[in-house]
N, C-alpha and C positions, 0 to 999 in steps of 0.2 A: 504494500500500500504506500502510495506517495503522500506526502504532506502538502496541502495546498499552499502555494507560494503566498497568496494573499493572507492566509492565517499566520504564516511564519513572519511576514512583515509586520503584522499587527502585534504579535507577541514581542518581537524585537523592539519595536517602537515603544511598547508599554514598559518593558524593563529598562530600556535606555533612558526614557523620560524620567523614570523614578529613581534609578540608581546611577545614572550618568556613566554607564559602562559603554565601551565602544563595541562596534559591530562584531569584531573577532571574538571578544570575550563572551558575548552572548551566544554567538553561533557555536562556540566551543563547548557549550553546555549540552549535556545529553537532554533529550526531549523531556524525560521525566523530571529532571532537575530543574529545567527551565520552567516547567509547569508548577513546581513547588514554589519557586520564586514568584511567579504570577499569582498564585493563591495567597501567598504571604503579603504581597503588595496590596491585593484586594482587601484582605483582612485589616491591614493597617489603615487603608483609606476609609473603610467602613467605620472603624473605631474613631478616627479623626472626625468624620462627618457626624457621628453620634455625640461628639463632644467628650469622649472619654480621654 
């Protein structure tokens, strides 16, 4: 199964925006690890939005 390029760009942009990592650092992450970071960023954003 191939991973859609649009989805990959979206994930890279999300991590880069929040962590200021460069493209190579993000692309070097395994798919599962990248998703763990995405989940954590989402959780952090939710807590900030909730005022915690």
